[in-house]
C-alpha positions, 0 to 999 in steps of 0.5 A: 343769313338764317338757319333752321333749326329742329327742337331736337337739332338745337338741343344736340348742337346748341354749342355750334348753333350759338356759335354761328349766332355769337357771328351774326347768323339768325337761327328760326327753330322748328316744331313738325316744321313750323317755326316756333321761335327765333334766336337773334345775336343781341345787338352791341351797345356801342359806348359813347365816346364823348369827352365832355368839354371836348368842343370847350373854347371853340363857340363865340357867342357875339350878343347876348343870348336872352335877347332877340335877334330883331326888335319887337317891333318887327314881330308879325305874330305881335301884331 
């Protein structure tokens, strides 16, 4: 939801407006009934919950990862 406040209203009710912004609302600031600014909530950063090594032991490597899966003779781009 978006609310509109004049500069004077914003100055008078800044704490109230900021409390609403904190709850997710946006506030458009008006000067002579023309929008001049917008106060928006800051997106909360998500904390990475991944733990290093959490998948250790869950993958089996079958073969040599440095060798191609198909023989070099079968590569069309080399012909």
